C-alpha positions in Angstrom: 13.0 -176.7 -25.1 10.4 -175.9 -27.7 9.9 -172.2 -26.9 9.9 -170.4 -30.3 11.5 -167.3 -28.7 15.2 -167.0 -29.3 17.9 -165.0 -27.8 20.8 -163.9 -30.0 23.8 -161.8 -29.4 22.7 -159.5 -32.2 19.8 -158.5 -29.9 22.5 -156.6 -27.9 24.8 -155.5 -30.7 22.5 -153.6 -33.1 22.8 -149.9 -34.1 23.6 -148.1 -30.9 21.9 -145.0 -32.1 18.5 -146.8 -32.0 16.9 -146.9 -28.6 20.2 -147.4 -26.8 19.0 -145.7 -23.6 15.8 -147.8 -23.4 17.8 -151.0 -24.1 20.2 -150.2 -21.4 17.5 -149.6 -18.8 15.8 -152.8 -19.8 19.0 -154.7 -19.0 19.2 -153.2 -15.6 15.7 -153.0 -14.1 12.0 -153.9 -14.7 11.1 -150.3 -15.6 12.4 -146.7 -15.8 11.1 -145.7 -12.3 12.6 -148.9 -10.8 15.9 -148.2 -12.5 16.1 -144.7 -11.1 15.2 -145.9 -7.6 17.5 -148.9 -7.6 20.5 -147.0 -9.0 20.1 -144.1 -6.7 19.8 -146.2 -3.5 23.0 -148.1 -4.5 24.8 -144.9 -5.5 23.9 -143.7 -2.0 25.3 -146.5 0.1 27.0 -149.3 -2.0 30.4 -147.8 -1.5 30.2 -147.5 2.3 32.7 -149.9 4.0 32.6 -151.8 7.2 29.8 -152.3 9.7 28.2 -149.0 8.9 27.8 -150.0 5.2 26.5 -153.4 6.1 23.8 -151.9 8.3 22.9 -149.2 5.8 22.5 -151.7 2.9 20.6 -154.1 5.1 18.0 -151.5 5.9 17.8 -149.5 2.7 18.0 -152.4 0.1 15.3 -154.6 1.7 12.2 -152.6 0.5 13.5 -152.9 -3.1 14.0 -156.7 -3.1 11.4 -159.4 -4.0 8.5 -159.6 -1.6 9.3 -162.0 1.3 13.1 -161.4 1.0 14.9 -161.3 4.4 17.6 -158.7 5.3 20.9 -159.5 3.5 24.4 -158.7 4.6 26.1 -157.1 1.6 29.7 -155.8 1.6 30.7 -152.7 -0.3 31.1 -152.4 -4.1 28.5 -155.0 -5.0 25.9 -154.5 -7.8 22.3 -155.7 -7.9 20.2 -155.4 -11.0 16.4 -156.1 -11.2 16.3 -156.0 -7.4 12.6 -156.8 -7.3 13.5 -160.2 -8.8 16.1 -161.0 -6.1 15.0 -162.9 -3.0 17.3 -163.7 0.0 16.7 -166.1 2.8 17.9 -165.5 6.4 21.5 -164.8 7.0 22.6 -164.4 3.3 26.1 -162.9 3.0 27.5 -161.3 -0.2 31.1 -160.4 -0.4 32.8 -157.4 -2.1 32.7 -156.9 -5.9 29.9 -159.4 -6.6 27.2 -158.8 -9.2 23.7 -160.3 -9.0 22.0 -159.6 -12.3 18.4 -160.9 -12.3 15.6 -160.4 -14.8 12.1 -161.9 -15.2 13.9 -165.0 -14.2 14.6 -164.5 -10.5 17.6 -165.1 -8.3 16.6 -166.9 -5.1 19.2 -167.6 -2.4 18.2 -169.8 0.6 19.1 -169.3 4.2 22.7 -168.9 5.1 24.1 -168.7 1.6 27.6 -167.3 1.2 28.5 -165.6 -2.1 32.2 -164.8 -2.1 34.3 -162.1 -3.6 33.8 -161.3 -7.3 31.1 -164.0 -7.9 28.7 -163.2 -10.8 25.2 -164.6 -10.8 23.1 -163.7 -13.9 19.7 -164.7 -15.2 19.5 -161.9 -17.8 19.0 -162.4 -21.5 16.7 -160.9 -24.0 14.1 -163.7 -23.6 14.6 -164.6 -20.0 11.8 -166.9 -18.8 10.0 -166.6 -15.5 10.7 -169.7 -13.4 14.0 -170.5 -15.1 16.4 -168.4 -13.0 18.8 -169.4 -10.3 17.5 -171.1 -7.1 19.8 -172.2 -4.3 18.7 -174.1 -1.2 20.1 -173.5 2.3 23.7 -173.4 3.4 25.2 -173.1 0.0 28.7 -171.6 -0.7 29.5 -169.9 -4.0 33.3 -169.4 -4.2 35.3 -166.4 -5.3 34.9 -165.4 -9.0 32.4 -168.2 -9.7 30.0 -167.5 -12.6 26.5 -168.9 -12.5 24.3 -168.2 -15.5 20.7 -169.1 -16.4 17.6 -167.2 -17.5 16.7 -170.0 -19.9 16.3 -173.6 -18.6 16.9 -172.8 -14.9 19.7 -173.6 -12.4 18.3 -175.4 -9.4 20.6 -176.2 -6.4 19.7 -178.2 -3.3 21.0 -177.7 0.2 24.7 -177.7 1.3 26.2 -177.2 -2.1 29.8 -176.1 -2.1 31.0 -174.3 -5.2 34.8 -173.6 -5.4 36.5 -170.5 -6.9 36.3 -169.8 -10.6 33.6 -172.4 -11.3 31.4 -171.8 -14.3 27.8 -173.2 -14.3 25.8 -172.1 -17.3 22.5 -173.4 -18.6 22.8 -171.8 -22.0 24.9 -172.3 -25.1 25.0 -170.7 -28.6 24.1 -172.7 -31.7 27.0 -173.1 -34.1 25.8 -175.3 -36.9 24.5 -172.6 -39.3 27.6 -171.8 -41.3 25.5 -169.3 -43.4 25.0 -167.2 -40.2 27.6 -165.2 -38.2 28.3 -166.3 -34.7 26.2 -163.4 -33.2 23.2 -164.2 -35.4 22.8 -167.8 -34.2 20.4 -168.8 -31.4 21.1 -169.0 -27.8 19.3 -171.9 -26.0 19.1 -172.9 -22.4 18.8 -176.3 -20.8 18.1 -176.9 -17.1 20.8 -177.9 -14.6 19.9 -179.6 -11.3 22.5 -179.9 -8.6 21.2 -182.0 -5.7 22.1 -181.9 -2.0 25.5 -182.1 -0.4 27.5 -181.6 -3.7 31.0 -180.3 -3.7 32.2 -178.7 -7.0 36.0 -178.1 -7.1 37.7 -175.0 -8.4 37.5 -174.1 -12.1 35.1 -176.9 -12.9 32.6 -176.2 -15.7 29.0 -177.6 -15.7 27.0 -177.2 -18.9 23.3 -177.1 -19.5 21.1 -180.2 -19.4 22.8 -182.2 -16.7 21.9 -183.4 -13.2 24.5 -183.7 -10.5 23.4 -186.3 -7.9 23.3 -186.1 -4.1 26.6 -186.4 -2.2 28.7 -186.3 -5.4 32.0 -184.5 -5.9 33.1 -182.7 -9.1 36.9 -182.6 -9.2 38.7 -179.4 -9.8 39.0 -178.5 -13.5 36.4 -181.0 -14.6 34.1 -180.3 -17.5 30.6 -181.8 -16.9 28.5 -182.5 -20.0 26.5 -185.5 -18.8 24.7 -186.6 -15.6 26.7 -187.4 -12.5 25.4 -190.3 -10.4 24.8 -189.8 -6.7 27.7 -190.6 -4.3 30.3 -190.5 -7.0 33.5 -188.6 -7.7 33.5 -187.2 -11.2 36.8 -186.1 -12.8 38.5 -185.6 -16.1 39.2 -183.1 -18.8 39.6 -183.9 -22.5 39.6 -182.0 -25.7 39.6 -183.3 -29.2 38.1 -182.6 -32.7 34.8 -184.4 -33.0 33.5 -183.2 -36.3 33.9 -180.6 -39.1 30.9 -178.2 -39.1 31.4 -177.3 -42.7 31.4 -180.9 -43.9 28.3 -181.5 -41.9 26.5 -178.7 -43.6 27.6 -180.1 -47.1 26.0 -183.5 -46.5 
């Protein structure tokens, strides 16, 4: 991507005495008034268990969500940030202890999506780009403790995608080749991920930015995906090895 804007960890780790309150609010909502409204409505009913809590959140959350969002079924102790950038289709269910952290880059979940306990979906970074968030089709399952991250590049999933527990799918990565800079000073870049229809992603698999996973494919448990996966294939394997010395590269 040729966007000149860059996201760096140092954008979040500066002097905490300078504008910390405003920075904090900007990470949670699209404005101060929205922050107060969204936090208060969740403080009011996010903790309520059982059917009463489900009904209360269904009714009270909907006006704060993105225009056109349907009524969600959200269990207790979930967190939603940038609610006006979150859109749900019909019959979306979100289990306990999940966090959906949107931004200018929205989170859009199609009809009958299931987000299981402890999953974390985030599109927030300091230069999040509209249209490069997380978009899921219909009948997708996101397993317990899965982590889906975008905000730059975009994560786009088709219909009937099954994501196992502890899966990590992240469009972004930190640059590492400037040895004259600290780790937090180097750029964060995002590259799109496309996961097509009827894909099964096994537990603890990792999918990195810039890849396409084809229709009807299977990613085996524990697999690290760094290149495209052809349709109708089973993709498996994990390997780690030293591939080059960064310092030597910079001395060339």
